[in-house]
N, C-alpha and C positions, 0 to 999 in steps of 0.2 A: 045439555053440554056434557060430553063424555070424554074429557081430555085424558082421563085415567087410561084409556085404551092406548094412547101414545106411549105411556110409561111402559106397559107390558109389550104392546105390539112393536113399538120402536126398538126396544132391546131385542125382541125376538127376531126382527128383521136384521138387525146388526149381527146377532149371533148366527143366523142362517147364512150370512155372507162370510163370516170369518171362521165359523166352526162347522164344516160340512158334516151332515148327519146328526147335528145336535138339536134339530127341531126348528120351530119357527115357521113363518109363512112367507109367501111372496109379498113384495111391496105393493101397496095400494097406490100406484103411481098416478092414477087418474084423478085422485082427489086434490082439489086446488084450494081448500080452505087454509087459514093461517096455521093451524096446528100441524097440517101435513107438510107445510112448506118450510121445514127446518133446514138450516144451512148445510147440513151434511147429508141430507137425503133420507134421514131416518123417517119412517112412516109406519102407519098402523099395519098389523098383519092382515093378510088377505081375508076377506069375509067378516071382519069385525067392523060393525057400523060405527060411525063417528059423526057427530053434528057439532056445530058451533053456534053459540048465541053471544051476542055482544050487547052490553047495556048501552042504550041510546044516550046521546049527549048533545048539547047545543054549544054554540060558541061561547056562551056566558056561563055554562055550568062549571062549578068548581070541581077540579080533579082531586081524587084521593092522592095522598102523598105517602110513599113508603121509602124509608131509609134502610139500605142494606149495609151492614157493617162486616167487612171481610170480603176480599176479592178472590178467594180460592175457587175450587170446583163448585162448592155449594153456592157461594155468594154470587159468582158470575152467572151461574145458570139461573138462579131465581130472579136476578135483575133482568136478564134477557127475556125470560118467559113471562114475567109480569107485564113487560111492555108488549110482547108479541101477542099475548092472549087477552089483554084488557081493551083492545080497540082504542088505544090512546086515552083511556079514562083514568089512568094511574100515572102520576109522575114518580119516577124512580131515581133516587140518588144512591150511588154506590161509593162507599168510603173505604179506602185502604191506605195504609202508610206508604206502601210501595207502588210505584208507577207500573210495575210489571209483576206478574205472578210466575214463579218457577215451580214447575210440576214436581211433586214428590214421586209420582208414578214414573218409572224408568230411571230414577236418579241413581239407583245402585249401579247402573251401567256406566256412570261417570267414574266410579271407583276402578273399573277395569279398563278405562280409556276408550270405551266403545261409543260414548256420547259425551257432549260438552254440556255444561250448565246452560250455555246460550241456546242450545237446541231445544231446551225444555222451557224457554221463556215465552210468555203470552201477555200481550198488552190488552188494553180496554178500548182501543180506538174503534173497533168494529161495533162493539156494544153501543158506543156513543153515536157513531155515524149512521149505522143501519137501523138501530132500534130506539134511539133517543134516550139512552141511559145517561144521566149526568154523573160524571166521575169526579170525585174530590180526593186528591192525594194529600191525606193528612192522617194523623193518629187520633183515634177516639180515646179520650181520657175517662169519660163517664157516660152512662145512659140513665135516664129517669124513666122507669117502666110505667109509672102512673101518668106522667105528663107527656110521655112519648117524645122526649127530647134527647139529643145527642150533643155532647160537649166535645169540641175539638181542641187539639193542642194549640192551634193558632188563636184560640179565644172565641171562635165562632160557636154558635149554638144552632143546631138544625132542629126543626120541628116537623113532626109527621103524624099521620093517623095510625100508622103501624111501623114497627121496627122489626127487621129480620136480622138476627145475629148469626154469623157464620165465622166465629173467631178461631176455629181450629183447636189445636191442643197446646197445653203447657206441660212441662216436665217436673216431676218431683225432684227435690234436692237430694243428692246422693251424699251421705256422710263421708267427709274426707275429700270430696272433689272440689278443692279450692280453685283449681285451674282446669276448666272444661276442655281447653285445647289439648290437654295431655291425653284425654280419653273422649274424643268427640262421638256424639250420637249419630250425626248425619241423618237424622230422621225428619228434619225439615230441610228441604233442598236449599243449599246456599253455601255460605262460607265454610261451614263444618264439612260439607260434602267434599269441597276442594281440599280441605285440610286432611281429611282421612285418606283421600286418594294419594296425596303427597307422602303421608306416613307409610302407606302400603308400598308405594314405589321405592321408598328409601330403605325399606327393611331388607336385610341380607337374606339370601337363599338359606333355607334350613331354619328360618325363624318361626316364631309362634304368634298367631293372631288369636285374640279372644273376642268373641261376639256374644253379647248378653241379650236375652229376650225377656222383656218384662212380663209380669202377671197380666192376664186379661182383665178388662178390655183395653186394647191399645189400637193405634192407627194401623190399618192394613194387616189383618191376621196372618196371611201367608208371607208378608214382606220379609221378616227376619230369616225365615227358613229359605226363602228364595235368595236372599242376599248371601246366606251361607253357601248355598250350592254354587252360585255365580263366582264367589270368591275362591271356593275350593278348586274350581276349574281353572281360574286365573293363577292361583298359587301353583298348581300342578305344572302349568306351562311356563310361568315366568319366575317362580321362586322354588325350584326343585328342592324336595326334602322338607318343605315347610309343613306346619300343622295348623289346623283351625279348631279351636276349642269353642263349642257352642254351649253356652251356659243358659239353660232355659229355666226360668222361675216357675213354669207350669209343670204339671205332673207328666205331661206327654205333649207331643206335637199337637197343636190345637186345631189344625185344619189341613185338608188334603194329605191326610196321614199316610195313605198308601204310597203316593208318589214320593213324598219327602223321605219316608222311611227307606224306601228302595234306593233312593239317591244317596242318603247318608251312609247306609250300611253296605251298599253295593258299589255303585259308580264312584262315589267319593270316599269310600271306606278307608283308603290309605291316607287321606288328608284330614277328614272330619272326625273329631271325637265329640259325641253328643252326650250331655249330662242333664237329665231332667231334675226338677226340684232344686235347682241351683239358684238360690235366692241370695242376692248381693246384700251383705250387711254393711260394709264400708269399704273404702278404697284408699290406696296410697299412691297417688300419681307419681311422686318422685321415684318410687321403686317400681312403678308400673305393675302394681300388685292389686289383686281383688281378694277380699276376705268374705267368705260365704257364711251364711247363717249356721251351717253345720260345723263351723270352726276351721274349715280347710282354707288353704291359701292357694291362689293361682297367679302366676306371673306370666307376662307376655311382652313381646316386642311392640306390638300394636294392640290397642284395646278399643273396640267399637262398643261403647257402653250406652245402651238404649234404656233410659230410666222409665219408671212407671209414668203413666200419663193421666191427665185430667183436662177438663175444658179450659179454654184460653183464659188468661188472667182477668180480662174484662168481665167475664161471666161470674167469676168468684167474687170480685169486688162489688158486684151488683147484688149479690146474695141469691142468685138463681140456681147455683149448683147444689141441689139438695138431694139428688138421686145418686145411686151407686156409691154409697158411703161418702157423699159430698163431693164427688168427682165430676159428675155430669148433670145436665139439666133435664128435669122431667118435662115431657111434652105430650100433648094429645096428637097422636100420629095422623088424625084426620086433617089437621091443619098445621101441625108442628108449633101450635101456640103453647107457650110455657104454662104449666099448670100451677106454678107458685102463685098464691093469692096476690092479686093486684097487678099481675104481669100478663094478663090475658091478651094484651095488644102487642106483645113481644113474641116473635116466633124464633125458634132456635133450630138450625139445621146443620147437617154435616157431623163432623167428629165430636162436636160439643154436646150433642143431644144424647139422651139416654133412651135407646130403643133396643128392640130385639134383633135389629139388623146390624151387619158388620160395619165397622168404621172404615170406609174405603171410598176412593174417589168416584167410582161408578155409582155407589149407593148415595153419595152426597148429591150427585147429579139428579138422581131419581127423587130423593127427598125434596130437593129444590123445586121440582116440577109439581109434586103433590102440594107443596106449600104455596106455590104461585097460583095454582088452580083454586085452592081454598081461599086465598086472599081476594082474588078476582070475584069470587062468589060472595064473600062476606061484605066487601065494600059496596056491592050492588044490592045488598039486602037479602042475600040468599044464605044458604048453609053449605058447609063443605060436603063433598062427595062422601057417601057413607061406605063406599067399597073400594078404597084405593088399592092399587097393586104396584109393586116395584120389582125390578129385576136387576141382577148384578152379574157381570162377567169379570173374571180376573185371570190373568196369565202369570205364570211364574217361570223365570229363566232357570232351568236346571243346569245348563251349561252356557257357555258364551254364544252358542249358536242353536240351542234347542230349548223349547219351552213346553210346559204343560198348561192345562186350563181347568178352570172351575167356574161353574155357574150356579146361581141360586135365584129362586123366585119367592116373593112374599105377598100375602093377601091379608087384608084387615080381618081380624077375628073380633066380632062385636061382643062376645062374651068376655074374652080376656082384655079387650080394648087395646090390642097390640097387633103388630104385624107378625103373622104366623108363616113359617116356611111352607111352601107348596112342594111336596115331594116330587111330583111329576115335572116340576119346572127346574129341578136341580140335577147336577151331574158333574162328572169330572173326567178328564182324559185318562185313558189307560196308558200311562207312561208319557213320554215326551218325544218331540220330533222337531226337525228343522221346519216342516210345514207349519207347525203350531207357532214357531218363532216368527215366521212371516205373518201369520194371522194376528199375532200380538201387535205387530207394528201397524197393521191396518186398523185394528180395534182402537189402539191408542190415538191414532190420527182422527178417527171418527168421533171418539169421545171428546177430545179436546175441541174439535170444531163445534160440536153440539153445545159446548159451554161458552166458548169465546168467539165464535165466528158467526 
């Protein structure tokens, strides 16, 4: 069983479609096994063999039970593929407090009026009707890693053989920020996204916007720089004479440096002022002021304050966040099983896990597939694949109508016991274009279909 080829080959096929000249192979359209028949047409690269084995079962055989906590990119994908790849030998229950997921990807375009939050909404109906995933709309209050139980707010307790946690991120408290609505982060698509859009729209021409970038690791490494470029283009057109202060806690632009540097200094040079090593010490929301660690003070009409991030609160309260200075969960990337003693039947995927891969929606989708494949093997008495690969694509809006792209590939390094970047599988666009913007829309549609449809 070589489902790992879908991870690399599927992404390669998608990239070949959306990124001409970026590599990849033709689709293996003639293959009719379950792994090839994904809803968005993703398939293995041409020439890569792939086989499927399914554990036999009888009408009276007990099914393995998996509870997935969190219905975002990682959670939805792992729930779907556990059902798709297990041959109906695993019962999957997906739990999320919300009946619909709102994509963080593309949500910066809500700030410029190019998209609505509703256009970024995805339900779980297809996962239920097409794949047999059981969805429970409730909040998880606690998990017991040893007994593999999940306690719900409604008082119910769910029992499983394994638990998959995909709780996303939580934010550090910012000293002085008593009213978050004054300085919204809008880094989880929802009410704060709408609020920030309203604040930007109400700002007078010639005003100042401050956007803060937290220290790594954080969700979507290119995201704050992309948002800065998009807002700079919008400000130039809609709020003439306005300035955008980009306060980066990191020493330099952390990803896609060539394109973002060219955009900041050239294309948007009259709007953006970029300051590295700008660590926020505390804030004064009433005065709309930011105080930096170097003692300086910055004031603005609108502040998009993105705090430092850590794994979702459920992970912290369970005691699993012991990596990255207590921020994220250590995992074995062959299966994404937590490596905290006693929690080996709990798998953690997506932004909450501590790996060498970026915290991004596409990678969350890929980690979910590695995890699903490993669990299918484990519950049937096997071992995880010893050579998983993952692949990520990311687009960045440099203007309201042009985008750049970045891709990366990772392969398991048995010596480091980590996912190592594969140089030949990575690359970035030389600049930005309208064609790349259209490719971005195609990529987004395919990615979301692969997770939710």
